[in-house]
N, C-alpha and C positions, 0 to 999 in steps of 0.2 A: 504493498500499500502505498502510497504518494506521505511522505511522513510530515508533509504541513499539512496534508488535509487531517492525517491521524490529531495533528497538536489543536486545528480545529473543530474537527468533533467531538475530540475530547472537550473540550472547554465549553462547547456546547451542551454536551452531554450534560452539567455540573450545574446548571443550573442558570440561579443569577450569578454576575460576576465575583466571583473571588478576587481577594484584595491582590495576588499574583500575577492577574491577568487582565486584559482592558477589552473590548469592544469600543472599535469606532469606525466612521468611516468619512468624516467632515473634519478630522483634523490634521493642520497644513501647517501651523509653522510651529517654526525648529526650537526655539526653547520650551515650548509645548511636550513636546515633542523628548527634548532633553533630561525637563523633570521629568517625565514618565522613566525615563531608561532609570531612571535615580530613585524615583520609588517604588518601581517593579521590578526592580534589581533587591532591593532592600528587603520586599515585601517576601520575594520568593526564598530568598533564607530563612524568616523568621516561618513561612508554612513547609519550611523543607521541600522546596524544589528545590530542581537542579537548575531551570529557568522558569524566568516569568514573560512574558507574553505579551506584547500591544498589535490588535487586530483588526484590520480592515477590511470592511466587507459583514461585515453582521450587525446588524440592528443591533443597541443596546437593550433594547426594551421586548422586541417580539422575536429576536435570535434569527431574525430571516437575514437570508443574502440580499447585499444590495447590491452586487459588481459595480465594487469602487472604483474609484479612476484615479485615487491617491497613485502619483507617483514618485518614488522614492529617489530616482536617478536624476531628478534635478537640480540647480544650482542655487545657491542663497549666497545672494550677493558677489556675487562672481565664483563663488566655493560651493565644490560639492558637497551636497548635504551630509550625507556622512563622515566627510573629514571636518566639518562645523559642527558636527556633532558630538564627533572622537576626540575634537580638540580641548574640548569643553567636561569632555565627563575623565573623574579622577577616583578614584587609580584607572589607568586604560583596561575596560576589560572588552572581550570580542563581540559584539551585540553584532548580528547581522540580518535583510532583508531579506524574504525569498518571497515569492506570489505561484499561487498557482489556481488552479477551478477547478468549484464544486457545483454539478450541474450547471453547469455554461457561464456561471458568474464570478470573476474575479476577486479573488482575496490575496491582503500581503499580511503577511507575519512577519513584524519585528522579534528575536529570538535575544534573551537578554538575561545572561547568566545571571544567577546570587550572589550575593555581595559573597570575595572572601576577603581575609584578612582585618579588612577596615572597612567602614560602608560607603557604599557606592553615591558620588554628590554630581551633581551640574552647576556646573558655575559657584564652585565653593560653597555651596548650599545642599545639603543630608535633606531628602522626601522620604517620605515610607507614607503607607496606605493604611488608611482609616476608614473600612466600609468599600466604594466607590470611588475617595476623593481622596487626592493627594494631599498631603498636608508637609510642611516644613518642621524635618524632627525634634526643629531642638521646643517648640510648641507643645511637645507631650515627652518629658520627659522618662515619664513610666517607660515608654517602650522605646525610647532611648536607650534604656537599660536591660532594657527587654534583648536587642537588637545585638548592644558589644557580651552581652550575657551568650550569646548562642553564638557571638564569632572566636566568642574564647574556649566555648565547650563544646559547642556540638548545638544544632534543636533537642529540645527535652525529649529525655525519652524516659523509659522503665528506669534503666539503668546509670543514667547519671541525673535524675534530679532527686533530692534528699529527700529520703521518708521525716514527715512532720514529728512523728516521735521516736525516741530514740530506746527504748526501754519496750521492747517485740521477743515475742515466745513463738512459739512453729511446734507447739503437740500436737494439732491435728495436722500441718506438713508429715509428719512424721509418718504417723499414724493412716495418711495417704495411703502416700508412698509403700507402709511398709503390706495394705492392701492390696497394693499391685504388683504384691513380691517383693519388692525393689528396698533395701534396706539403706538406710542415710547414713553417713558417720558424724557426728558431732561437732569430730575436729575440722572436717573439709568441705559440708556442705554448705555454708557460706561463700567460699572461693568457687563450687563447683555449679551453684545455681545465681553465682555472680549476686549476691544481696550486696555487697556493700561499692559505694564511691569511691571514686579515683584517694578524695579523700579518707579512707576509713569508715563513714558514715552510713548507716542503713540508707538502701535506696526505694524510692516508690516498689522497685517490684519484692523487695521484702516486705515492707509492709504490707502487697495487695495476699501476700503468702502466708503472714501471720495469724495467729489466733483470734485476733481482731484490727481489721483494715480503718474499723473507724468510718464504713462507707456504707451508707445503704442503696438493697440490690432488690427491689420491691417490684411485686408483682400485683396489681390491683386490677380489680375485677369491676366490668358497669352492667347496671340489668339494660342497658338501648345500645342503639348502635355509634353512637357517639359520646364523647365525656361532659356533656351538656347532661346527661342521664345521670341519676344516681347511682353515684361506685359505694358499692353495697359490702366492700368487701377489701382491704391491702393485706398483704402475706408481705413479709419483711425477710427477703433471707441473706443481709449482709449481717457484714460484726461478727462472720467468720471466714476463713482460711476462703478464698478464691474456686479452691477446686472444690471445699465440700458447699462454695454458695450453688456451683454451676449444678454439684450432680440436683440440690434441695431445687433446681428449678427445672428441674429435668423430670425429676420426683411428682413436682408441682403439676407439672405438665401432663405427665400419664396420668394425675388420678381428674384431671377434669377431662382427658379424652374417654369418656364414657362409653361405652360398647351401644347402639342403638338397633332394635328388632324389625329387619328389613322386610314386612309380611308381604310385600307386592311380587306378584308370582310366587307364591308361595304354595309346594305341592306336597312337603313331608314335614318337614323341621325346617325353620325360620332362620333365615342368614341375618348374622350381625356385622355391622358397620361401622365402624369408629367415625366420631365424630371431627376428628381432621386426623393427615396423615405423620403417623408418628416419627416416623424418619425424617420427612421435612421439617418439623419440628425443631427434632435435635441438630439438625444442620442449621439452622438459623440461630438458634441459644447458642449452640458454641464457635460459632464465625463470632456470635455478637459479643462472647466475653473475651475471645482469643487476638478480635481486630477494632475491639474498642479502645478510641482516645483516651488511656485510660490518668492521660499526665495530670490531668485537672480534676483529678479525683470526683469526674464525673463517671453516676455505672449506666450503662444497659439499662433499658427502659423494657418491662413486660406487661403487656394491657391486654386482658379478655374482653370483648365487648357480648354481644348477645347475637352476632354471627358469625367472630374472628377471630383472630388472637394477633397482637403486630408482636413485631420484636425487632425494637430502636439499639441500635446505638453510634455511640457518637463518634463524628468524621466522619469524613467524605473517603475518596478514594484516593490512595497513598500514591505517591509520587509516580513518576514512572507510570503507573496503572492508566488502563483505558477502561471504557466501557464494554469494548467487544470480547476486549482480553479478561475483562473483571465476568461479563458471562461464556465464555470458554474456559473458566477454572482455572486460568493460569492465575496461583496465589504466589501475594508479595506482600509479605507478613507489615504488619503494623509494627507490631510490639514482638521485635527477633527471637527474644529473647523467649520470651511467653509461650510463643508458639513453637518453641523447641521442646519444653518442659510437656505442652499438650501431645506433643508427636511422641515424647521419648514415656508417656504415661499412657500412651497407647486412649488416649483422646478425641486424638484428630490425626489426620497423616496427610503426606504430604504430596496427593494425587491431586488435588481441586476438583475433586470432587461435589465438594461440598454444593456448590452454587448452581451445577449443571444438573442435580441429582433433584433441588426446589423447582429450580424451573421446569423440568421430567416432570413435575408433578402441579406446579402451578400456576407456569407459563411465566414470561419477562414481568409480566403487570403486577406479580408478587413481590417484583422491589420500587420503592420509592424512594428518589433521590434526594434531601433535601441542601436549605446551605449550609451544616450541620451536621447532619445524621444520615443514617442509613436506613432504610423501613423495613423487615419484612410483613406483608400480609398471609396467615395462615389461614384461608376460609374454612368455614363449616358448614360439611357434608349433612345438613337438617333434615333428616326423615321424618318426625316427629313435629306435629305442629300445632300448636293451639287456638282451634277457632271460636274460643265463647269465652266469654268473660267469665264465667264457673271453673273455668280451666287454670286461671290465671291466678295462682300463688299471693294469699296475701299477709302473711308471716313475713315482717324484715328480719331478714336473718341477723345473731344476733351480734356481728360484730362489725356494722356496718356506724361508719366514723357517725358521731353526734355534732358533728356542724356540716355531714351532705346533705345536701339540698332535698329535698325532695316533691316527687313529681308529680303531676296533674295524673290519674284514674288514665286518660288516656295516653300515659308513655308507660302505663306496666308490661313491661316485651310477653312478648309471647314464646321465644324461646330464649330458654336464659340457661348457663353455665354452672357449676359446681353445686349440688344437695339436690337440685332439683330435673332432674334430666332424667326422669324415670327413675330416682332413687324413692325409695320407702320411707319416710319417718320414722315410721313403726320398728323394720328393722334395725335402721338403727338404736334404740330403746332395745330391743332383745339383743344385740352384740352387746350394748355396754353392761347389761345386765350379768350376759351368761357371761363378761369376761368382768367379774371381779375377784378372780383367779385366772392368773394367765395360761393364755389358750393361744393353740397353733391354728392355721390357715384350717388345717383340716379337720380340727375340733369345730371349729365354729361353720363351717361346711357343711359340716355332717348334722350337728344341733340345726340350723334352719333350715335340714334339707334339701337346701337349692343342690342342682347338678352343675350352674355355671362359676365356671373360677373365675372369671376374668370379671362377670360382674361380683363376687363378694370381694375380691379386694379393691376395687371401687369404692364400693362401703371401706374398709377398712383402709384407703390409706385415706377416702375424708377425713375419717374420724380421727386418727393421726395430724392428719393437716390442721385442723380446728385443736389439738391437741386436748381431745378426749380421752384420746387411746394411745395408750404408749409400747415400743418396741420394748421386748426386754435386752435384746441386743444389738442395740441404737446405732454404733460402729456399722454392721454388717447387715442392712438390710434385705439381702435378699438369702440371707441363713438358713439351713436347710434347720437348725434348731430353735427359731425363730417362732418369738410369743407373744401376745399381743394382751396387755389390762388394763381396764378399764383407770383414768385420772378421774379420785374421787377427791 
């Protein structure tokens, strides 16, 4: 593919303009271009991009091709434009103009290397991007300080960003590795997992893998199709080792994925249809954890609505990634060391199958790229629809936040996830009463005289996640010796 076309398509695919690229059609003044070279060069460094781009031929609002007539070969006061710009840029950087055609429309791309060693100046003034505006960086000392910090230490990563906490413990990390059949050594694990900065302080990766990273990871449940509806539950899976948080989110998703009885075209036995594709959900969650932009200590967000689950990770496509490469499964880790740990623990693999697997089930439209996040939408395959008001549950869940807004009656959901998708409250009570003493899954199954193992596990997981039932072996949920006891 034409590399210039690839650059343009990638920038268009990212939605609104980022700080490291700008769309223009009618900017011709050399000094304006020079100021953009300084601003975009410095912004590219702060964004972790190797280049910034000034692109002619794209409308900055509609992103439509405009077939630019911009001539970068012209002279300015008898001097070639490129020579005039180069003479006023300090330090010297190798920027270059290129042109190409997209769908018959001419585009011009000015490629600007990211700043190195010191900020890029134009006529002895350093510029920076704030949103879509270029500003004299001296007016923004906090950004100037951040720019010099990146010049000295590189873009912020999990490895070079210090932890906010100096006293960290790692008991859960050791237990997790042991469960995976790998033994960590007390005297070498910090070095092997690169948990300290160059000056010997714990880094952000250490904070995430510690027993309490001090970061919330929430799974919110809404009874409608938007966040304007009532939020009736919020589960927090943070404040524990990141690896344990991942398992908790995946387990909770398994709890939500309740089998539905499909009696359409029934002949002998009814068929069970899961609410959503568990493999696609798992890939979305793992990708959200491993590729989230953790350096801001912002966690991925998980939200269940009446008709779907949304998995949102903070951050956009990484440098050198394209939208086509993303969908083809070309993996460019945002957090390299964390990605290596996930591979070591067999949580993920290097094959890049995650995104193609989701696309194979739900198509490309399952992905939404915003200014600062990537959202994966997992739609529900709903078979049971409640058509009458009598079928709508009237009881408000006990964990509804007290300050949550209350919807009017016509907002009551027709298809509701956890605890109401075909689950019988009487069975919950029977399980709790029977488990006054620890009981195994088989014992519970026999007591209730149910044949459906998957269905009974939906009840058990729901009770465990709601804090009404506890595992006797909490660190090994799938142990064959596992039993369950009611919490009084």
